[in-house]
N, C-alpha and C positions, 0 to 999 in steps of 0.2 A: 682154071686149075689144071696143072699137069699131073699125070699119075705114073706110078711105077708099074711096069708089066708084071712085076714079081709080087705076088700076095703070099704072105707068110703067116704061119701060126705064131703070132707074137708072144702070147703068154707062155706057151711051151718052150719056145726058143729062149726066152728070157730066164726062165727057171733053169734050163740047162746051162746057160752061160754064167749063172751065178751059183752053181753047185760046188763052189770051191770050199775050202776049210772054213770053220767057224771064225778063224782068226782074221779073215778078210772082211773089210768094211768097204764095199764097192761103190757106194754113191751117197748122196745126201740123204740122211736119215737111215742109212744102213741097208742090210740085205733085203728087208721086207719093205723098204721105201717109206716106212710109217713110224720109225722111232723105237723099234723093239730090238734089244740086244739079247741073244740067247746065252751070252757068257755069264759065268758065275764067278764068285770070289772077288768081285769088284770092290774097290775101296768105298767106304762111306764117309770117312773123315780125312781131310788133308789141310795143310797150310803151306807157307813158304818153306818150312823145314821138314814137314812131316809127309811121308809117302810120295815125295817128288823123286822119281827115278832118274829123270834128266829134264833139263830145260835147254832149248836151243833157240838162239836169236834168229829171227826170220827178217830179212831185209825188206824195206818198202812197206806197203800197206795192202792187205787183202782180207776180205771177210769170207772167202771160200772156206768151207770146212774140209779137214783132211780126209783122205781115203787111204785104205790099206790093201795091199796085194802082195802076197808071198813074203811077208816080213819087211816090206818097204812102205814108206808113207809118202803120199804125193799130195801137193797142194800148189796153189798159184798165188802170185803176188804181183804188185805193180810198183816199180821202183822209179823215184824221181827225187832229185835234190831239192826241188822247189815245192814239194807237197802234193797231196792227192788231187788237187785241182789244176795242177800244171798240165797244159795240153800235151807236153812231151813226156811220155812214160815208156819205160821198158816193161812189157808185159811178159812175165816169166813163169816157168814151171820148175818146181823143186822136188827132189827125191831125197828122203832121209832114211837112214838105217834105223829100224824100229828098236833095235837092241840098245843103242847108245845115243841116238839122236844125231849122229854125224851126217852132215850134208854130203850125199854121194854125188849128186850133180845139181846144177843150177844153170838153166839155159834161158835165153831170150827167145820167145816164140813169136811175138810180134813187137814192132816198134811203133808206138803211137805218137803221131806228130800233131801239129796245130792245123790239121786239115779241116776242122769244123768247130764252130763256136759252141756246139752242144756239150763238149767235154767240160766246159767251164760251169755248166749247170748241175753238176753232180751234187747230190744231197750230202750234207755233212755226216750223215750216218752211213753213207755208202762208200765204196771203194771202186777202183778201176779193175779189181779182180775179185768180184763177189760170187759168181757162179761156182759151184763145187764140181771138181772133176768127176768122171765116172770111168769105170773099167769093165771090160767084158771078160777079164781074165787073161787077156793076151796083149791088149793095148790100153793106153791111157788117153782119154779124150778130155781136152781142155777147151773152155769157152769163155770169151771175153766180150760177149754181147756183139755189137756191130763191128767191134774191132777185130774180130776173127775167131775162128774155130779150128782146132788142129787135132790130129791123131799122132801120138808118140808111142815109141816102144818103151818097155819098162826101163831101158837104159838110156833114154832121153833122145834117141834118134827120131827125127821128124818123118812121119810116113806121108802125111798130106797136110796142107793148110788151105783154108778158104776164107774169103771175105765177101761171099756172094749174098749173105743174108743182110739185106738193106732195110733199114727203117730209121726213123729219127728218134734217138734215145732221149728220155727226159729223166733227170736225176741220176743218170748212169745206167749200169746194167745190174742184173740180179738173178734172174731165173736160171736154174741148172738144167742141163739136158738129161734125157733118159734114153735107154736102149730098148728097142722093140725089134727083136729079130735082128735082121741085117741093117736096121735103120737107126740113126741117131735123131731123136725127136727134140725139137727146140721150139719154144714159144717166143715169137717175135712181136712184141706189143709196144709200139712207139706212139709218138704224138701225132704221126701222120697216117700210118697204116698198122693194121693188126693181122697177124696170120700165124698159123702153125705150120712148121716145115719139117720135112724128113730128108736127111742126108744119108747117102750110102756110106756106111761106117768104114768100108774098105778104101773108098776113093774120095770121099767128101763131096761127091756130085749131088746136086739137089734132085731128089726123086719126085717129090710133090710139095705143093704149097696150097694151103686151104685158107682163103681169106675169111675173116670174121669182122665185118665192118661195124664200127660203132659211131658212124658219122652223126647220129642224132644226139650224141653226148658231147658236152663241152670238153671234158678231160678224158683222154682215151688210153693213156699209157699204163702198163702193168709190169710185174716182175715175177712171173709164175713158173713153177716147176710142175710138169704133168705127172700123173699117176697112172700106171697100168694095172687094170683089174680084169677079172673074168666074171661074166654074168651069164648064167644059163649056157655055159660052154662057149660063149662069144667073148673075144678080147675087146676091151674098151679102153681107149686112151682118154683119161679125164683131163681136160685142160681148160683153164679159166682164161677168159678175156675180160676186158672192161665191159661191165654191164651184164655179163652172162657166163655160164659154164656150159661146156660142150663135151659130148662123148663122141669120139671118133673111132672108126674102124682102122685097122693097120694100113689100109690103102688111102686114108685121108678123108673118106666120106663120113658125113655126120650121121650119128644114130639118133641123138636127142640133144636138146638144149633147154636150159632153164635160166630165166632172167632174174636178176636181183637189183633192178633199178639202175641208178647212175653210178654204181661202185666202180672205183678206179684205183690205180696204184696197189693192185692186189699182190700180196706176198705169200701168205701161208700156203703150204702144199696140201692138197686134199688128202683125206684118209677114207678108208673103206672098211666097214665092219657092221655086223648085224644086218646085212642087206641094205645098208644106207651109205651114201657118199656124203661126207661132211666137207663143206666148202665155206671159206670166208669171202666177204663181199668188198673188203678194202675200205678206202676213205670215201666220204668224209666220216660218216657214222658206220662203224663196222657192224656187220651182222654175221651170224653163222647159220648156214642152212643145212638141213638134212634132207637128202633127195633119194628117192627110190629110183635105181638106175635101170628098171626093167621096161621103161616106156620107149616110144619113138616120136620123133618130131618135137614140137614145142610142148614141154611137159610142165610148164610153170604153174598152171592151174590144177594139174592132176597128180603130180608126183613129189611135190615139195611137201614133206610130212610135218616139219615144224621149223621155226625160225627163232634163234636166240639173239637178243639185242643187248642186254645188260651185261657188260664185261666181255664182249666178244673181242678177239685179238685183231689188230691190224697187221702184225708181223709174225709172231710165233705160230707154228702149225699146231693143229689139234693133236691129241693123243687119246687112244681108246685102250683101256686095260680092263679086261673082264667085261662087266655090264656097264661100266662107267666111262664117260667122256670127260676129259680134263682139258681145260683151255686156261691159258694165262694171258692177260691183256698186256699191252705195252706199258701200262702204268702200274703193273704189279698186282692186279686182281686175279686170284686163282679161283676158278669155279669148277665144281664137280657136278655133272648132270647125268641123269639116266640116259644111256646112249640111244635107247629106243624111243622113249616118249619125249625127251628133251626137258623133263622136269628138273629144276634145280634141286640138288641134294644139299650142297653147302657152298659157301663162298668165303674166301679168306683174303685179307689185304696183307701182302707180303712185304711191301716197301720196296723201293727201287724200280727201275725200268727194265723191260725185257724185250729182246729181239730174237734170241736163240730159241730153237724148238726143243721141247721137253723130250726126255728119254726115259723109257721103261727098261730096267735092268735089275738083276739081283733081287727081285721081289720088291723093288722100290721105284720111285719116280725121282728124276734128277732134273732140276732147273738151273739155268745159268743166267744171271742178271747182266745188264750191260756194264756194270762197274766191277766185275770180277768176283762176285759173290755167287757160290753154288748153294742151292737149297735142296735138301733131300727129305722126302716125306713118304709115308706109306699109302698105297692106294687103298681106297675103302670109302665107306659112307660117312666117316667122320675124318676131319683133318688131323693127322698125327705127324708132326714134324720131327725128324730124326736128327738132322745135323744142318749146320750152316758153315760153309767153308770158304776161305779166301786164300788165293795162291800168293798174292803179294801184299806187302804191308800197306801200300797205298792203293787207291782206286786205280784200276787199269781197265781200259775198254775191252769188253769181250762180247762181240756180236756173233761170232761163229758158233755153230751147233756142235755138240759132242760127236766124237767118233770113238770106237771101242776096238781094242786089239787084245786077244787073250783075256787076261784079268786086269786090264788097265784101261783108263780113260786117256784120250787125247783131247787136250783143251788148248785152243788157240786164242791168244790175247792179241793186242794191237802190236806187240813187238816180238812175241815168243810163241814157241809151241812147247807144251809140257806133256810128259808122260806121267800119269799118276797111278801108282801101284802100291798095294798093301806091302809094307816092309816085311821081308822074310826073316 
């Protein structure tokens, strides 16, 4: 492993870099990385005609969630006339004006060609542009898995591009990058190698790579987004790989790891609350683990506090609101647990399938199904559904997670981006 000579106080610098206005939504799952929006006055009900401020067609296909900076919306997409499995794709970044949805610029960042058969193995629920962009308040960072990573100005000028992160993708790309001080942290979990990498956010240079070998497992690929937390004054980068979750220092050294068997194709982003890290174990049979992050070394036998198996998600991330933990399975089973003990409080069958991660906002919890239906319910120790909303008259695929700007939701469908606002 190579190391950067520069050691930073990652948690402090991240907080400073994200100290912009509440209107900004800087990364996947928002300012706190865990699906909580501080905004108020958000809509509860909408349909194709009600509370839709604007709708903008988005070319190509991408399941990256939108981000917001200074009244502008940024997202990625992949464009091809021959469909998402075509080996020839234009990998693009777009910027929209948040006021009216007008596309301000649309640029090609990378051109994907038929240089590898792996692109043909992309999953039907994936896209060539699934990782969500991230901003430090000055630049926009976009990531397309092994097809490339780039830094852009808010006006669409390319600062740097790199394709130095090499691994064999399986089913496409998925995990989003995070910022830790001057570093862009990216999980690279392929069918051949697995590692966590740090790029210099100013130059794109690789600062360090930390291998996490899973050679003993038959299936090794995953699609994970790390989480930055602070434990006893120490920054920890929580990053999952196939078979185990790891906590890293900002210089890439490992603090602790916990095994969860042969779990692979891991997608949910971890969350941290009540002194516990909650992580999903992926396929084939999903589990959710609650881990005390104060240990060192292999903490599998000492710091895993409880494990959930019934109704654990393969794709949507967990959500903690108050003393309760909420998870929705891919098959639409919504479960509320005691966040500390793991005891099941209630379980509800919603109907439909789910990939997007839940959002806490407005004193409510918002879910987005894969077929365009939003479900709104009240957090608490009984299930209280408030509304079910559909943006279009027919089923339309919605795999991207919510973003929030001011008193509006941004919802991405297979073909469009919507701004949903309470009519004034």
